[in-house]
C-alpha positions in Angstrom: 0.0 0.0 0.0 2.9 2.4 0.8 4.3 1.9 -2.7 1.0 2.7 -4.3 0.6 5.9 -2.3 4.2 6.9 -3.3 3.3 6.5 -7.0 0.8 9.3 -6.7 3.3 11.8 -5.3 5.0 12.8 -8.6 1.6 13.6 -10.1 0.5 15.6 -7.0 3.8 17.4 -7.0 3.1 18.5 -10.6 -0.6 19.4 -10.1 -0.4 21.3 -6.7 1.9 24.1 -8.0 -0.3 24.5 -11.1 -3.3 24.9 -8.8 -1.5 27.4 -6.7 -0.3 29.7 -9.5 -3.1 32.2 -10.5 -2.4 31.9 -14.2 -2.8 28.2 -14.3 -5.2 27.6 -11.4 -8.5 27.6 -13.3 -7.2 25.2 -16.0 -5.6 22.8 -13.5 -8.7 22.6 -11.2 -11.2 22.3 -14.0 -9.0 19.6 -15.7 -8.8 17.6 -12.5 -12.6 17.7 -12.1 -13.1 16.7 -15.8 -10.6 13.9 -15.7 -12.1 12.4 -12.4 -15.6 12.6 -13.9 -14.5 10.8 -17.1 -12.5 8.1 -15.3 -15.1 7.4 -12.7 -18.0 7.2 -15.2 -16.1 5.5 -18.0 -13.7 3.2 -16.1 -14.2 3.0 -12.4 -17.9 2.1 -12.4 -17.8 -0.5 -15.3 -14.5 -1.8 -13.9 -16.0 -2.4 -10.5 -19.1 -4.1 -12.0 -17.2 -6.3 -14.5 -13.7 -6.8 -13.1 -12.2 -5.4 -16.3 -9.5 -2.8 -16.3 -9.5 -2.3 -20.1 -12.2 0.3 -19.9 -9.5 2.7 -18.8 -8.3 2.8 -22.4 -11.4 4.8 -23.4 -11.2 7.0 -20.3 -7.6 7.9 -20.9 -8.2 8.6 -24.6 -11.2 10.8 -24.0 -9.5 12.5 -21.2 -6.6 13.5 -23.6 -9.2 14.7 -26.1 -10.8 16.9 -23.4 -7.3 18.4 -22.6 -7.2 19.6 -26.1 -10.6 21.4 -25.7 -9.4 22.9 -22.4 -6.2 24.1 -24.0 -8.1 26.1 -26.6 -10.8 27.4 -24.1 -8.4 28.5 -21.4 -5.7 30.0 -23.7 -5.1 33.7 -23.1 -4.6 34.1 -26.8 -5.3 31.6 -29.5 -1.7 31.5 -30.9 -0.3 29.0 -33.5 1.4 27.1 -30.6 -2.0 26.8 -28.8 -3.5 25.6 -32.1 -0.8 23.0 -32.6 -0.8 21.6 -29.1 -4.6 21.6 -28.8 -4.7 19.9 -32.2 -2.4 17.2 -31.0 -4.5 16.4 -28.0 -7.7 16.5 -30.0 -6.3 14.3 -32.8 -4.5 11.8 -30.6 -7.3 11.5 -28.0 -10.1 11.7 -30.5 -8.7 9.0 -32.7 -8.1 6.6 -29.8 -11.5 7.4 -28.3 -13.2 6.3 -31.5 -11.2 3.0 -31.4 -11.9 2.3 -27.8 -15.6 3.3 -27.5 -16.4 -0.2 -28.9 -15.4 -1.6 -25.5 -18.9 -0.8 -24.3 -20.5 -3.0 -26.9 -22.4 -5.6 -24.9 -20.5 -8.9 -24.4 -17.5 -7.6 -26.5 -15.0 -7.4 -23.6 -15.0 -11.0 -22.4 -11.6 -10.7 -20.8 -9.0 -7.9 -20.3 -6.4 -7.0 -22.9 -3.0 -8.8 -22.4 -1.3 -5.8 -20.9 -3.9 -5.8 -18.1 -3.7 -9.5 -17.7 0.0 -8.9 -17.1 -0.9 -6.2 -14.5 -2.6 -8.9 -12.5 0.7 -10.8 -12.4 2.3 -7.7 -11.0 -0.3 -7.3 -8.3 0.2 -10.9 -7.2 3.9 -10.5 -7.1 3.6 -7.4 -5.0 1.2 -9.1 -2.6 -2.0 -7.3 -3.4 -4.9 -9.7 -3.0 -8.0 -7.5 -3.9 -8.3 -7.4 -7.6 -11.2 -5.0 -7.5 -9.2 -2.5 -5.4 -6.2 -2.9 -7.6 -8.3 -2.1 -10.7 -9.5 1.1 -9.0 -6.0 2.1 -8.1 -4.8 1.7 -11.7 -7.7 3.7 -13.0 -7.1 6.6 -10.5 -3.4 6.6 -11.2 -4.0 7.1 -14.9 -6.6 9.8 -14.1 -4.0 11.8 -12.0 -1.5 11.4 -14.9 -4.1 13.0 -17.2 -4.8 15.7 -14.6 -1.2 16.7 -14.2 1.9 15.6 -16.2 0.1 14.8 -19.5 -1.8 18.1 -19.4 1.3 20.2 -18.6 2.1 21.2 -22.3 -1.4 22.5 -22.8 -1.5 24.3 -19.5 1.9 26.0 -20.1 1.1 27.1 -23.6 -2.3 28.5 -22.6 -0.6 31.1 -20.4 1.7 32.4 -23.1 -0.1 35.2 -24.9 2.9 36.4 -27.0 4.3 33.1 -28.3 6.4 33.2 -31.5 6.0 30.4 -34.0 9.5 30.2 -35.7 11.9 27.6 -36.9 12.1 25.7 -33.6 8.3 25.4 -33.4 8.1 24.4 -37.0 10.7 21.7 -36.4 8.7 20.4 -33.5 5.5 20.1 -35.6 7.4 18.4 -38.4 8.8 15.9 -35.8 5.3 15.2 -34.6 3.9 14.7 -38.1 6.8 12.5 -39.1 6.5 10.4 -35.9 2.8 10.0 -36.5 3.3 8.9 -40.1 5.9 6.3 -39.1 3.7 5.0 -36.3 0.9 4.4 -38.8 3.4 2.7 -41.2 4.6 0.4 -38.4 1.1 -0.5 -37.4 0.1 -1.2 -41.1 3.2 -3.4 -41.6 2.3 -5.4 -38.5 -1.3 -5.7 -39.6 -0.3 -6.9 -43.1 2.1 -9.4 -41.6 -0.4 -10.8 -39.2 -3.0 -11.2 -41.9 -0.6 -13.0 -44.2 1.4 -15.1 -41.8 1.3 -18.9 -42.1 1.1 -19.6 -38.4 0.3 -17.5 -35.3 3.8 -18.3 -34.0 5.7 -16.3 -36.6 7.7 -13.2 -35.6 7.2 -10.0 -37.5 10.6 -8.8 -38.8 9.5 -6.8 -41.8 10.0 -3.0 -42.4 10.4 -1.0 -39.3 10.1 -4.1 -37.2 13.5 -5.2 -38.4 15.1 -2.4 -36.5 12.9 -2.1 -33.4 10.7 -4.7 -31.6 8.1 -2.0 -30.9 8.4 0.8 -33.6 4.8 1.7 -33.2 5.3 2.4 -29.5 8.6 4.3 -30.2 7.0 6.6 -32.7 4.0 7.2 -30.5 6.3 8.2 -27.7 8.2 10.5 -30.1 4.9 12.4 -30.7 4.7 13.2 -27.0 8.4 14.3 -27.1 7.5 16.7 -29.9 4.5 18.0 -27.8 6.7 18.6 -24.8 9.3 20.3 -27.0 6.7 22.6 -28.5 5.8 23.9 -25.1 9.3 24.6 -23.9 9.5 28.2 -25.4 6.3 29.1 -23.5 7.8 27.6 -20.3 10.9 29.7 -20.7 8.8 32.8 -21.4 7.4 32.6 -17.9 10.6 34.1 -16.7 9.3 37.5 -17.7 6.1 37.1 -15.7 7.4 35.2 -12.7 11.0 34.1 -12.3 13.7 31.8 -13.6 13.1 29.2 -11.0 9.5 28.7 -12.2 10.7 28.5 -15.8 13.2 25.8 -14.9 10.6 23.8 -13.0 8.2 24.0 -15.9 10.9 22.7 -18.3 11.7 19.9 -15.8 8.0 19.1 -15.8 7.9 18.8 -19.6 10.9 16.5 -19.5 8.9 14.5 -16.9 6.0 14.3 -19.4 8.2 12.8 -22.0 9.8 10.4 -19.5 6.3 9.3 -18.2 5.3 8.3 -21.7 8.6 6.5 -22.2 8.0 4.5 -19.1 4.5 3.8 -20.2 5.4 2.6 -23.7 8.3 0.4 -22.4 7.5 -0.8 -18.9 4.0 -0.1 -17.7 1.5 -1.1 -20.5 3.8 -1.3 -23.5 6.8 -3.4 -24.5 7.3 -5.5 -21.3 3.8 -6.8 -21.0 3.6 -7.5 -24.8 6.8 -9.4 -24.8 5.7 -11.6 -21.9 3.0 -13.1 -24.1 5.2 -13.0 -27.3 7.9 -15.1 -25.6 5.2 -17.6 -24.4 3.5 -17.8 -27.8 6.4 -17.5 -30.3 9.5 -19.7 -29.8 11.5 -17.6 -32.2 10.8 -14.4 -30.3 13.7 -15.0 -27.9 16.2 -14.8 -30.7 14.4 -11.7 -32.0 15.0 -10.1 -28.6 18.7 -10.8 -28.8 19.2 -9.3 -32.3 16.8 -6.3 -32.4 16.6 -3.3 -30.0 13.5 -3.3 -27.8 12.5 0.3 -28.3 14.9 2.7 -30.0 15.4 1.7 -33.7 18.9 0.7 -34.6 20.9 -1.8 -36.7 20.4 -5.5 -36.0 23.0 -7.1 -33.8 25.0 -10.0 -35.3 26.2 -11.0 -31.8 23.3 -12.2 -29.7 23.0 -10.2 -26.5 21.0 -11.8 -23.7 17.9 -10.0 -22.8 17.9 -8.7 -19.2 15.1 -10.0 -17.1 14.0 -12.5 -19.8 12.9 -15.2 -17.5 10.8 -18.2 -18.5 7.2 -17.4 -17.8 4.4 -19.7 -17.0 2.7 -20.7 -20.2 -0.9 -19.4 -20.4 -3.6 -21.5 -21.9 -3.5 -21.1 -25.7 -7.1 -20.1 -26.0 -6.7 -17.5 -23.2 -3.8 -15.9 -25.2 -5.7 -16.0 -28.5 -8.8 -14.4 -27.0 -6.8 -11.8 -25.1 -4.7 -10.7 -28.0 -7.5 -8.5 -29.4 -5.4 -5.6 -28.3 -5.1 -2.0 -29.4 -2.0 -0.5 -31.0 -1.1 2.1 -28.4 -1.2 1.5 -24.6 -2.6 4.2 -22.3 -0.6 6.0 -19.8 
């Protein structure tokens, strides 16, 4: 229990100063209320009734979409930076909301997605016995992430009424567009491979998957890096209205946003849970792990490097895996 309480501290440390500063107070407080309302209605209640954590995917996505609306509404001036950052939230959250709203179709979600089946293994290993309470904890943790760190770029840029859209900002937008395009290419390559493979034990090594075991996750993370980078000039501009210490803290907060999404894509609901099932299902995946980078794209290794933490896992029932692998492309935070 102590560990779970500690996990909320970084998000509270991000949100409390935003709620204390007059320029960001309204946005921060309203966003907290909106995120809690979304997560309670869309994830906590159905999660408590059904024992499914996967509903949090829609809550997270719709919460991101709402951050985009708030960024535009609370902006002091609707600058090009506000438009770009609000557009990112609206596009990313809206697209994923449309994909995940189907979770509420009656009898569609018979079991949780693999990443949330894996979470149950973590709960057991950490000694948490109440599955229902663990589900509520995970939901509220993601709600506080949406209320604080993930909303930080929008909150920061909304306070900058004199932002300048120059070469740096243009480069950040180009980075986002490139990363989004490559994420879609990676997802399409995986989908094409899956539809055409001879057996369900084959390992996808085509296209971008030859250089990264999770290129779709990497390029999704890179979009959040571009978002955080786009907000840095507005964070630095706060020196004129407040002081250099605040500007430095805001920049650190933006770096935390990028790091949070990295941790999510790799450890929390991304690569690590996915590879747990891949190793169990695909015998050739262990060799794939030793020759291809897990996250950051790079050249294939000729010398096989053992994968840290690649322990033999308990084989799940084949039907359980096949049913559970109806997963989405991008894990939530």
